[in-house]
N, C-alpha and C positions, 0 to 999 in steps of 0.2 A: 401502893400500901397495902392493897389485900393481897397481893402475891407474896409480899413480904412475910405477913403474918402467917399465911398459910405455909408458906416454905420452911417455918420454925415449929410448926403443929407436928408434935411427937406423939400423939396418942391417936392414930387411925383407927382404933377401935370403937372410939367413942360415937363418931357418926354412924357406923354399922350398928350400935347396940341401940342408937335412938331410932334407926329404920326399923329395927325387929321390934321394939317397943311400939312404936306407931302402927306397923303392920298388924301387930296381934290386937292392938285395941280396935282397930278399923274394924278386922275381920270378925271379931266377936261383935262389935255393935251391928255389923251387917247381918250376921246369921241371927242374933237376936230379933232383929227388925223383921225379917222374913220367917220366922218360924211360924207354923201354921196355928200352935196353940196361942199365939198373940193377936189372931186376927179378929177375933171379937172385941178385944180391947181396942184396937184399933180402927174398927168400923163405930164403935160408940163414940170414940173420942172425935170422931171426924164429923160427929153431927152436934157436938158440943157448941161451937160458934153459932149455929142456927137456932138452937133452943137458948131463949133470954130466961127461961123459967117463969114467965108470965103467962098465963092461959088467957087466949083471946078469945072473946066471944063474938059470935056473928049475928 
């Protein structure tokens, strides 16, 4: 059934376009994540689960 559907597929540019859109989005997200300007934001966010907002007294 799959071979019959794919043999009648007459728009070969559509998967190529989807791949280009996916790669563009993925590479932009990777670039945004590893920018040095965002390091402080990610460092601060990495400690958020450890701080519950309550100050514990000893």
